[in-house]
N, CA, C, O and CB atoms as a CASP TS submission, in Angstrom:
PFRMAT TS
TARGET T0000
AUTHOR 0000-0000-0000
METHOD Language model
MODEL 1
PARENT N/A
ATOM      1  N   MET     1     118.816 124.248 112.732  1.00  0.00           N
ATOM      2  CA  MET     1     118.639 123.306 112.080  1.00  0.00           C
ATOM      3  C   MET     1     118.498 122.202 113.115  1.00  0.00           C
ATOM      4  O   MET     1     118.167 121.074 112.747  1.00  0.00           O
ATOM      5  CB  MET     1     119.602 123.207 111.115  1.00  0.00           C
ATOM      6  N   LYS     2     118.712 122.450 114.271  1.00  0.00           N
ATOM      7  CA  LYS     2     119.028 121.614 115.516  1.00  0.00           C
ATOM      8  C   LYS     2     117.351 120.741 116.196  1.00  0.00           C
ATOM      9  O   LYS     2     117.096 119.642 116.688  1.00  0.00           O
ATOM     10  CB  LYS     2     119.812 122.953 116.833  1.00  0.00           C
ATOM     11  N   LEU     3     116.757 121.672 115.937  1.00  0.00           N
ATOM     12  CA  LEU     3     115.521 121.499 115.971  1.00  0.00           C
ATOM     13  C   LEU     3     114.747 120.253 114.788  1.00  0.00           C
ATOM     14  O   LEU     3     114.004 119.335 115.134  1.00  0.00           O
ATOM     15  CB  LEU     3     115.093 122.942 115.812  1.00  0.00           C
ATOM     16  N   LEU     4     115.268 120.627 113.117  1.00  0.00           N
ATOM     17  CA  LEU     4     114.782 119.865 112.468  1.00  0.00           C
ATOM     18  C   LEU     4     115.174 118.562 112.904  1.00  0.00           C
ATOM     19  O   LEU     4     114.285 117.731 113.092  1.00  0.00           O
ATOM     20  CB  LEU     4     114.980 120.163 111.319  1.00  0.00           C
ATOM     21  N   LEU     5     117.015 118.093 113.196  1.00  0.00           N
ATOM     22  CA  LEU     5     117.987 117.094 113.668  1.00  0.00           C
ATOM     23  C   LEU     5     117.048 116.751 114.542  1.00  0.00           C
ATOM     24  O   LEU     5     116.516 115.705 114.171  1.00  0.00           O
ATOM     25  CB  LEU     5     119.460 117.465 114.205  1.00  0.00           C
ATOM     26  N   THR     6     116.391 117.350 116.003  1.00  0.00           N
ATOM     27  CA  THR     6     115.720 117.004 116.532  1.00  0.00           C
ATOM     28  C   THR     6     114.934 115.670 116.257  1.00  0.00           C
ATOM     29  O   THR     6     115.029 114.542 116.738  1.00  0.00           O
ATOM     30  CB  THR     6     115.298 117.879 116.619  1.00  0.00           C
ATOM     31  N   LEU     7     113.759 116.477 114.874  1.00  0.00           N
ATOM     32  CA  LEU     7     112.571 115.980 115.097  1.00  0.00           C
ATOM     33  C   LEU     7     112.648 114.316 114.415  1.00  0.00           C
ATOM     34  O   LEU     7     112.165 113.219 114.698  1.00  0.00           O
ATOM     35  CB  LEU     7     111.440 117.060 114.419  1.00  0.00           C
ATOM     36  N   ILE     8     113.897 115.096 112.969  1.00  0.00           N
ATOM     37  CA  ILE     8     114.901 113.861 112.209  1.00  0.00           C
ATOM     38  C   ILE     8     114.379 112.610 113.177  1.00  0.00           C
ATOM     39  O   ILE     8     113.410 111.871 113.001  1.00  0.00           O
ATOM     40  CB  ILE     8     117.006 114.171 112.361  1.00  0.00           C
ATOM     41  N   GLY     9     115.575 112.628 114.509  1.00  0.00           N
ATOM     42  CA  GLY     9     115.904 111.912 115.543  1.00  0.00           C
ATOM     43  C   GLY     9     114.427 111.231 116.100  1.00  0.00           C
ATOM     44  O   GLY     9     114.398 110.078 115.670  1.00  0.00           O
ATOM     45  N   VAL    10     113.489 111.454 116.707  1.00  0.00           N
ATOM     46  CA  VAL    10     112.133 111.252 117.219  1.00  0.00           C
ATOM     47  C   VAL    10     111.230 110.529 116.020  1.00  0.00           C
ATOM     48  O   VAL    10     110.347 109.671 116.043  1.00  0.00           O
ATOM     49  CB  VAL    10     111.495 112.746 117.692  1.00  0.00           C
ATOM     50  N   VAL    11     112.011 111.448 114.746  1.00  0.00           N
ATOM     51  CA  VAL    11     110.679 109.418 113.599  1.00  0.00           C
ATOM     52  C   VAL    11     111.384 108.365 113.235  1.00  0.00           C
ATOM     53  O   VAL    11     110.877 107.353 112.749  1.00  0.00           O
ATOM     54  CB  VAL    11     109.814 109.589 111.494  1.00  0.00           C
ATOM     55  N   PHE    12     113.046 108.588 113.519  1.00  0.00           N
ATOM     56  CA  PHE    12     113.241 107.594 113.346  1.00  0.00           C
ATOM     57  C   PHE    12     113.230 106.075 114.732  1.00  0.00           C
ATOM     58  O   PHE    12     113.487 104.873 114.670  1.00  0.00           O
ATOM     59  CB  PHE    12     114.314 108.007 112.678  1.00  0.00           C
ATOM     60  N   ILE    13     112.802 106.986 115.794  1.00  0.00           N
ATOM     61  CA  ILE    13     113.125 106.387 116.836  1.00  0.00           C
ATOM     62  C   ILE    13     111.212 105.772 116.543  1.00  0.00           C
ATOM     63  O   ILE    13     110.827 104.634 116.814  1.00  0.00           O
ATOM     64  CB  ILE    13     113.867 107.486 118.369  1.00  0.00           C
ATOM     65  N   LEU    14     110.655 106.475 116.171  1.00  0.00           N
ATOM     66  CA  LEU    14     109.216 106.275 116.295  1.00  0.00           C
ATOM     67  C   LEU    14     108.647 105.175 115.744  1.00  0.00           C
ATOM     68  O   LEU    14     107.907 104.265 116.118  1.00  0.00           O
ATOM     69  CB  LEU    14     108.563 107.259 115.807  1.00  0.00           C
ATOM     70  N   GLU    15     109.616 105.767 113.998  1.00  0.00           N
ATOM     71  CA  GLU    15     108.860 104.890 113.392  1.00  0.00           C
ATOM     72  C   GLU    15     110.380 102.961 113.807  1.00  0.00           C
ATOM     73  O   GLU    15     110.175 101.996 113.071  1.00  0.00           O
ATOM     74  CB  GLU    15     108.501 105.789 111.197  1.00  0.00           C
ATOM     75  N   GLY    16     111.434 102.833 114.764  1.00  0.00           N
ATOM     76  CA  GLY    16     111.653 101.994 114.505  1.00  0.00           C
ATOM     77  C   GLY    16     111.067 101.124 115.641  1.00  0.00           C
ATOM     78  O   GLY    16     110.844  99.929 115.446  1.00  0.00           O
ATOM     79  N   LEU    17     110.824 101.707 116.798  1.00  0.00           N
ATOM     80  CA  LEU    17     109.441 100.873 117.663  1.00  0.00           C
ATOM     81  C   LEU    17     108.971  99.897 117.402  1.00  0.00           C
ATOM     82  O   LEU    17     109.256  99.008 118.205  1.00  0.00           O
ATOM     83  CB  LEU    17     108.290 101.373 117.738  1.00  0.00           C
ATOM     84  N   PRO    18     108.108  99.506 116.312  1.00  0.00           N
ATOM     85  CA  PRO    18     107.369  99.098 116.460  1.00  0.00           C
ATOM     86  C   PRO    18     107.788  97.579 115.557  1.00  0.00           C
ATOM     87  O   PRO    18     106.952  96.738 115.223  1.00  0.00           O
ATOM     88  CB  PRO    18     106.376 100.041 116.279  1.00  0.00           C
ATOM     89  N   TYR    19     108.964  97.514 115.338  1.00  0.00           N
ATOM     90  CA  TYR    19     110.080  96.792 114.369  1.00  0.00           C
ATOM     91  C   TYR    19     110.673  96.079 115.230  1.00  0.00           C
ATOM     92  O   TYR    19     110.794  94.891 114.933  1.00  0.00           O
ATOM     93  CB  TYR    19     111.157  97.662 113.567  1.00  0.00           C
ATOM     94  N   LEU    20     111.331  96.624 116.791  1.00  0.00           N
ATOM     95  CA  LEU    20     111.574  96.178 117.707  1.00  0.00           C
ATOM     96  C   LEU    20     110.990  95.428 118.816  1.00  0.00           C
ATOM     97  O   LEU    20     111.437  94.372 119.264  1.00  0.00           O
ATOM     98  CB  LEU    20     111.917  96.801 117.886  1.00  0.00           C
ATOM     99  N   THR    21     109.625  96.256 119.354  1.00  0.00           N
ATOM    100  CA  THR    21     108.700  95.167 119.886  1.00  0.00           C
ATOM    101  C   THR    21     108.051  94.211 119.824  1.00  0.00           C
ATOM    102  O   THR    21     107.778  93.238 120.527  1.00  0.00           O
ATOM    103  CB  THR    21     108.191  95.298 120.118  1.00  0.00           C
ATOM    104  N   PHE    22     107.703  94.808 118.376  1.00  0.00           N
ATOM    105  CA  PHE    22     106.536  93.592 117.244  1.00  0.00           C
ATOM    106  C   PHE    22     107.434  93.256 116.553  1.00  0.00           C
ATOM    107  O   PHE    22     108.155  94.190 116.903  1.00  0.00           O
ATOM    108  CB  PHE    22     105.118  94.145 116.109  1.00  0.00           C
ATOM    109  N   PRO    23     108.093  92.679 115.798  1.00  0.00           N
ATOM    110  CA  PRO    23     108.937  92.323 114.693  1.00  0.00           C
ATOM    111  C   PRO    23     107.959  91.424 113.451  1.00  0.00           C
ATOM    112  O   PRO    23     107.959  91.629 112.238  1.00  0.00           O
ATOM    113  CB  PRO    23     110.266  91.366 115.381  1.00  0.00           C
ATOM    114  N   GLU    24     107.123  90.338 114.265  1.00  0.00           N
ATOM    115  CA  GLU    24     106.177  89.818 113.518  1.00  0.00           C
ATOM    116  C   GLU    24     104.928  90.172 112.868  1.00  0.00           C
ATOM    117  O   GLU    24     104.346  89.822 111.841  1.00  0.00           O
ATOM    118  CB  GLU    24     105.964  89.146 114.020  1.00  0.00           C
ATOM    119  N   THR    25     104.639  91.279 114.159  1.00  0.00           N
ATOM    120  CA  THR    25     103.425  91.344 113.576  1.00  0.00           C
ATOM    121  C   THR    25     103.946  92.838 112.197  1.00  0.00           C
ATOM    122  O   THR    25     103.192  93.337 111.363  1.00  0.00           O
ATOM    123  CB  THR    25     101.999  91.725 115.067  1.00  0.00           C
ATOM    124  N   MET    26     104.879  93.047 112.349  1.00  0.00           N
ATOM    125  CA  MET    26     105.433  94.086 111.192  1.00  0.00           C
ATOM    126  C   MET    26     105.517  93.220 109.683  1.00  0.00           C
ATOM    127  O   MET    26     105.237  93.654 108.566  1.00  0.00           O
ATOM    128  CB  MET    26     107.201  94.714 111.680  1.00  0.00           C
ATOM    129  N   GLN    27     105.771  92.504 109.884  1.00  0.00           N
ATOM    130  CA  GLN    27     105.891  91.301 108.673  1.00  0.00           C
ATOM    131  C   GLN    27     104.726  91.192 108.429  1.00  0.00           C
ATOM    132  O   GLN    27     104.320  91.664 107.367  1.00  0.00           O
ATOM    133  CB  GLN    27     106.496  89.837 108.942  1.00  0.00           C
ATOM    134  N   LYS    28     103.701  90.460 109.433  1.00  0.00           N
ATOM    135  CA  LYS    28     102.380  90.121 108.590  1.00  0.00           C
ATOM    136  C   LYS    28     101.870  92.164 107.792  1.00  0.00           C
ATOM    137  O   LYS    28     101.503  92.644 106.720  1.00  0.00           O
ATOM    138  CB  LYS    28     100.745  89.186 110.216  1.00  0.00           C
ATOM    139  N   TRP    29     102.088  92.488 108.740  1.00  0.00           N
ATOM    140  CA  TRP    29     101.759  94.342 107.912  1.00  0.00           C
ATOM    141  C   TRP    29     102.304  95.217 106.723  1.00  0.00           C
ATOM    142  O   TRP    29     101.864  96.239 106.198  1.00  0.00           O
ATOM    143  CB  TRP    29     102.140  95.414 108.840  1.00  0.00           C
ATOM    144  N   LEU    30     103.624  94.309 106.446  1.00  0.00           N
ATOM    145  CA  LEU    30     104.126  94.507 105.352  1.00  0.00           C
ATOM    146  C   LEU    30     104.199  93.552 105.103  1.00  0.00           C
ATOM    147  O   LEU    30     105.281  93.285 104.579  1.00  0.00           O
ATOM    148  CB  LEU    30     105.009  95.111 105.152  1.00  0.00           C
ATOM    149  N   GLN    31     103.345  92.521 105.234  1.00  0.00           N
ATOM    150  CA  GLN    31     102.906  91.450 103.772  1.00  0.00           C
ATOM    151  C   GLN    31     101.861  92.274 103.129  1.00  0.00           C
ATOM    152  O   GLN    31     101.842  92.319 101.899  1.00  0.00           O
ATOM    153  CB  GLN    31     102.117  89.670 104.152  1.00  0.00           C
ATOM    154  N   GLN    32     101.081  92.865 103.750  1.00  0.00           N
ATOM    155  CA  GLN    32      99.826  93.027 103.693  1.00  0.00           C
ATOM    156  C   GLN    32      99.717  94.743 102.758  1.00  0.00           C
ATOM    157  O   GLN    32      98.831  95.170 102.018  1.00  0.00           O
ATOM    158  CB  GLN    32      99.204  92.872 105.411  1.00  0.00           C
ATOM    159  N   LEU    33     100.988  95.354 103.199  1.00  0.00           N
ATOM    160  CA  LEU    33     101.645  96.298 102.150  1.00  0.00           C
ATOM    161  C   LEU    33     101.794  95.722 100.915  1.00  0.00           C
ATOM    162  O   LEU    33     100.919  95.915 100.071  1.00  0.00           O
ATOM    163  CB  LEU    33     102.969  96.763 102.525  1.00  0.00           C
ATOM    164  N   MET    34     102.723  95.068 100.672  1.00  0.00           N
ATOM    165  CA  MET    34     102.676  94.502  99.323  1.00  0.00           C
ATOM    166  C   MET    34     101.950  93.947  98.482  1.00  0.00           C
ATOM    167  O   MET    34     102.196  93.772  97.289  1.00  0.00           O
ATOM    168  CB  MET    34     103.200  93.933  99.236  1.00  0.00           C
ATOM    169  N   GLU    35     100.745  93.558  99.252  1.00  0.00           N
ATOM    170  CA  GLU    35      99.051  93.520  98.791  1.00  0.00           C
ATOM    171  C   GLU    35      98.437  94.820  97.847  1.00  0.00           C
ATOM    172  O   GLU    35      97.760  94.806  96.818  1.00  0.00           O
ATOM    173  CB  GLU    35      98.050  93.561 100.337  1.00  0.00           C
ATOM    174  N   MET    36      98.821  95.611  98.425  1.00  0.00           N
ATOM    175  CA  MET    36      97.710  96.412  98.085  1.00  0.00           C
ATOM    176  C   MET    36      97.970  97.070  96.749  1.00  0.00           C
ATOM    177  O   MET    36      98.990  97.012  96.063  1.00  0.00           O
ATOM    178  CB  MET    36      97.433  97.428  99.161  1.00  0.00           C
ATOM    179  N   ARG    37      96.951  97.642  96.546  1.00  0.00           N
ATOM    180  CA  ARG    37      97.324  98.551  94.839  1.00  0.00           C
ATOM    181  C   ARG    37      98.032  99.584  95.183  1.00  0.00           C
ATOM    182  O   ARG    37      97.921 100.120  96.285  1.00  0.00           O
ATOM    183  CB  ARG    37      95.943  99.288  93.834  1.00  0.00           C
ATOM    184  N   PRO    38      99.170 100.127  93.890  1.00  0.00           N
ATOM    185  CA  PRO    38      99.517 101.373  94.502  1.00  0.00           C
ATOM    186  C   PRO    38      98.615 102.518  94.621  1.00  0.00           C
ATOM    187  O   PRO    38      98.867 103.437  95.401  1.00  0.00           O
ATOM    188  CB  PRO    38     100.524 101.808  93.899  1.00  0.00           C
ATOM    189  N   GLY    39      97.617 102.502  93.912  1.00  0.00           N
ATOM    190  CA  GLY    39      96.772 103.984  94.335  1.00  0.00           C
ATOM    191  C   GLY    39      96.263 103.736  95.577  1.00  0.00           C
ATOM    192  O   GLY    39      95.410 104.514  96.007  1.00  0.00           O
ATOM    193  N   GLN    40      96.557 102.963  96.130  1.00  0.00           N
ATOM    194  CA  GLN    40      95.626 102.459  97.467  1.00  0.00           C
ATOM    195  C   GLN    40      96.132 103.397  98.918  1.00  0.00           C
ATOM    196  O   GLN    40      95.554 104.021  99.808  1.00  0.00           O
ATOM    197  CB  GLN    40      95.983 100.485  97.803  1.00  0.00           C
ATOM    198  N   LEU    41      98.023 102.964  98.422  1.00  0.00           N
ATOM    199  CA  LEU    41      99.144 103.612  98.711  1.00  0.00           C
ATOM    200  C   LEU    41      99.528 105.327  99.039  1.00  0.00           C
ATOM    201  O   LEU    41      99.944 106.071  99.927  1.00  0.00           O
ATOM    202  CB  LEU    41      99.738 103.203  97.722  1.00  0.00           C
ATOM    203  N   ARG    42      99.029 105.313  97.556  1.00  0.00           N
ATOM    204  CA  ARG    42      99.384 106.423  97.033  1.00  0.00           C
ATOM    205  C   ARG    42      97.983 107.388  98.074  1.00  0.00           C
ATOM    206  O   ARG    42      98.168 108.518  98.524  1.00  0.00           O
ATOM    207  CB  ARG    42      99.375 106.320  95.068  1.00  0.00           C
ATOM    208  N   LEU    43      96.882 106.713  98.224  1.00  0.00           N
ATOM    209  CA  LEU    43      96.260 107.693  99.291  1.00  0.00           C
ATOM    210  C   LEU    43      95.989 107.288 100.523  1.00  0.00           C
ATOM    211  O   LEU    43      94.909 107.556 101.048  1.00  0.00           O
ATOM    212  CB  LEU    43      95.097 108.190  98.930  1.00  0.00           C
ATOM    213  N   MET    44      96.808 106.688 101.052  1.00  0.00           N
ATOM    214  CA  MET    44      97.648 106.684 102.324  1.00  0.00           C
ATOM    215  C   MET    44      98.002 107.702 103.052  1.00  0.00           C
ATOM    216  O   MET    44      97.784 108.561 103.906  1.00  0.00           O
ATOM    217  CB  MET    44      98.689 106.226 102.153  1.00  0.00           C
ATOM    218  N   GLY    45      98.598 107.224 102.357  1.00  0.00           N
ATOM    219  CA  GLY    45     100.062 108.398 101.484  1.00  0.00           C
ATOM    220  C   GLY    45      99.765 109.882 102.159  1.00  0.00           C
ATOM    221  O   GLY    45     100.077 110.515 103.167  1.00  0.00           O
ATOM    222  N   LEU    46      98.764 110.071 100.665  1.00  0.00           N
ATOM    223  CA  LEU    46      98.141 111.629 100.709  1.00  0.00           C
ATOM    224  C   LEU    46      96.978 112.242 101.954  1.00  0.00           C
ATOM    225  O   LEU    46      96.567 113.336 102.340  1.00  0.00           O
ATOM    226  CB  LEU    46      97.301 111.761  99.226  1.00  0.00           C
ATOM    227  N   LEU    47      96.735 110.538 102.328  1.00  0.00           N
ATOM    228  CA  LEU    47      95.879 111.445 104.028  1.00  0.00           C
ATOM    229  C   LEU    47      96.923 111.234 105.283  1.00  0.00           C
ATOM    230  O   LEU    47      96.477 111.661 106.348  1.00  0.00           O
ATOM    231  CB  LEU    47      93.957 110.414 104.761  1.00  0.00           C
ATOM    232  N   VAL    48      98.033 110.739 105.333  1.00  0.00           N
ATOM    233  CA  VAL    48      98.970 110.882 106.174  1.00  0.00           C
ATOM    234  C   VAL    48      99.979 111.697 106.301  1.00  0.00           C
ATOM    235  O   VAL    48     100.638 111.923 107.316  1.00  0.00           O
ATOM    236  CB  VAL    48      99.346 110.097 106.222  1.00  0.00           C
ATOM    237  N   VAL    49     100.139 112.324 104.798  1.00  0.00           N
ATOM    238  CA  VAL    49     101.122 113.433 104.801  1.00  0.00           C
ATOM    239  C   VAL    49     100.017 114.826 104.992  1.00  0.00           C
ATOM    240  O   VAL    49     100.425 115.889 105.459  1.00  0.00           O
ATOM    241  CB  VAL    49     102.157 113.421 103.186  1.00  0.00           C
ATOM    242  N   GLY    50      98.860 114.658 104.639  1.00  0.00           N
ATOM    243  CA  GLY    50      98.025 116.108 104.965  1.00  0.00           C
ATOM    244  C   GLY    50      97.485 116.029 106.434  1.00  0.00           C
ATOM    245  O   GLY    50      97.616 117.036 107.130  1.00  0.00           O
ATOM    246  N   ALA    51      96.829 114.804 107.014  1.00  0.00           N
ATOM    247  CA  ALA    51      97.430 115.158 108.482  1.00  0.00           C
ATOM    248  C   ALA    51      98.372 115.952 109.268  1.00  0.00           C
ATOM    249  O   ALA    51      98.211 116.896 110.042  1.00  0.00           O
ATOM    250  CB  ALA    51      97.779 114.399 108.806  1.00  0.00           C
ATOM    251  N   GLY    52      99.436 115.287 108.843  1.00  0.00           N
ATOM    252  CA  GLY    52     100.335 115.672 109.555  1.00  0.00           C
ATOM    253  C   GLY    52     100.663 117.455 109.070  1.00  0.00           C
ATOM    254  O   GLY    52     100.629 118.334 109.931  1.00  0.00           O
ATOM    255  N   LEU    53     100.926 117.727 107.800  1.00  0.00           N
ATOM    256  CA  LEU    53     100.849 119.007 107.504  1.00  0.00           C
ATOM    257  C   LEU    53      99.593 119.588 108.680  1.00  0.00           C
ATOM    258  O   LEU    53      99.878 120.386 109.573  1.00  0.00           O
ATOM    259  CB  LEU    53     100.508 119.151 105.790  1.00  0.00           C
ATOM    260  N   LEU    54      98.290 119.059 108.490  1.00  0.00           N
ATOM    261  CA  LEU    54      97.528 119.748 109.277  1.00  0.00           C
ATOM    262  C   LEU    54      97.770 120.287 111.018  1.00  0.00           C
ATOM    263  O   LEU    54      97.693 121.366 111.606  1.00  0.00           O
ATOM    264  CB  LEU    54      96.512 118.963 109.119  1.00  0.00           C
ATOM    265  N   LEU    55      98.149 118.642 111.462  1.00  0.00           N
ATOM    266  CA  LEU    55      98.515 118.703 112.803  1.00  0.00           C
ATOM    267  C   LEU    55      99.739 120.118 113.475  1.00  0.00           C
ATOM    268  O   LEU    55      99.720 120.619 114.599  1.00  0.00           O
ATOM    269  CB  LEU    55      99.143 117.159 112.943  1.00  0.00           C
ATOM    270  N   CYS    56     100.777 120.472 112.204  1.00  0.00           N
ATOM    271  CA  CYS    56     102.133 120.919 112.093  1.00  0.00           C
ATOM    272  C   CYS    56     101.037 122.415 112.043  1.00  0.00           C
ATOM    273  O   CYS    56     101.177 122.951 113.142  1.00  0.00           O
ATOM    274  CB  CYS    56     103.411 120.254 110.591  1.00  0.00           C
ATOM    275  N   TYR    57     100.166 123.132 111.293  1.00  0.00           N
ATOM    276  CA  TYR    57      99.703 124.503 110.590  1.00  0.00           C
ATOM    277  C   TYR    57      99.301 124.756 112.592  1.00  0.00           C
ATOM    278  O   TYR    57      99.713 125.519 113.467  1.00  0.00           O
ATOM    279  CB  TYR    57      97.955 124.440 108.855  1.00  0.00           C
ATOM    280  N   LEU    58      98.180 123.484 112.509  1.00  0.00           N
ATOM    281  CA  LEU    58      97.038 123.671 113.984  1.00  0.00           C
ATOM    282  C   LEU    58      98.008 124.449 114.990  1.00  0.00           C
ATOM    283  O   LEU    58      97.713 125.378 115.742  1.00  0.00           O
ATOM    284  CB  LEU    58      96.423 121.854 114.901  1.00  0.00           C
ATOM    285  N   THR    59      99.269 123.810 114.800  1.00  0.00           N
ATOM    286  CA  THR    59     100.455 123.540 116.335  1.00  0.00           C
ATOM    287  C   THR    59     100.739 124.835 116.507  1.00  0.00           C
ATOM    288  O   THR    59     100.809 125.540 117.514  1.00  0.00           O
ATOM    289  CB  THR    59     102.162 122.552 116.173  1.00  0.00           C
ATOM    290  N   GLN    60     100.932 125.096 115.049  1.00  0.00           N
ATOM    291  CA  GLN    60     101.949 127.024 114.672  1.00  0.00           C
ATOM    292  C   GLN    60     101.327 127.961 115.032  1.00  0.00           C
ATOM    293  O   GLN    60     101.622 128.990 115.640  1.00  0.00           O
ATOM    294  CB  GLN    60     102.253 127.689 113.008  1.00  0.00           C
ATOM    295  N   ARG    61      99.968 127.354 114.419  1.00  0.00           N
ATOM    296  CA  ARG    61      99.038 128.610 114.114  1.00  0.00           C
ATOM    297  C   ARG    61      98.019 128.807 114.947  1.00  0.00           C
ATOM    298  O   ARG    61      97.376 129.838 114.752  1.00  0.00           O
ATOM    299  CB  ARG    61      98.415 128.584 112.851  1.00  0.00           C
ATOM    300  N   ALA    62      97.672 128.080 115.862  1.00  0.00           N
ATOM    301  CA  ALA    62      96.199 128.135 116.936  1.00  0.00           C
ATOM    302  C   ALA    62      96.426 128.271 118.001  1.00  0.00           C
ATOM    303  O   ALA    62      95.452 128.053 118.721  1.00  0.00           O
ATOM    304  CB  ALA    62      95.291 127.036 117.095  1.00  0.00           C
ATOM    305  N   GLY    63      97.943 128.749 118.860  1.00  0.00           N
ATOM    306  CA  GLY    63      98.514 129.292 119.812  1.00  0.00           C
ATOM    307  C   GLY    63      97.148 128.290 121.010  1.00  0.00           C
ATOM    308  O   GLY    63      96.319 128.742 121.800  1.00  0.00           O
ATOM    309  N   TRP    64      97.627 126.234 120.449  1.00  0.00           N
ATOM    310  CA  TRP    64      96.718 126.454 121.515  1.00  0.00           C
ATOM    311  C   TRP    64      98.289 125.221 122.784  1.00  0.00           C
ATOM    312  O   TRP    64      97.993 124.351 123.603  1.00  0.00           O
ATOM    313  CB  TRP    64      94.423 125.596 120.983  1.00  0.00           C
ATOM    314  N   PHE    65      99.806 125.716 122.388  1.00  0.00           N
ATOM    315  CA  PHE    65     100.140 125.546 123.834  1.00  0.00           C
ATOM    316  C   PHE    65     101.828 126.926 124.168  1.00  0.00           C
ATOM    317  O   PHE    65     103.044 126.969 124.352  1.00  0.00           O
ATOM    318  CB  PHE    65     100.613 123.347 124.039  1.00  0.00           C
ATOM    319  N   HIS    66     100.359 127.912 124.006  1.00  0.00           N
ATOM    320  CA  HIS    66     100.772 129.222 124.576  1.00  0.00           C
ATOM    321  C   HIS    66     100.977 129.194 125.955  1.00  0.00           C
ATOM    322  O   HIS    66     101.321 130.216 126.548  1.00  0.00           O
ATOM    323  CB  HIS    66      99.834 130.244 124.318  1.00  0.00           C
TER
END
């Protein structure tokens, strides 16, 4: 549970950094997201989740960091 909460904290930090450092750019990107079709956003989300799952699997099973 400690590791999970630490990871959630790291995600919050990484998610907040662009808003802290480049707020104007983030507003432009968010506007572009608002103009995208839901299907495009869903596909982007699927690709990011897939990449995250693959990264988790590889780091846990491949033995790269032993």
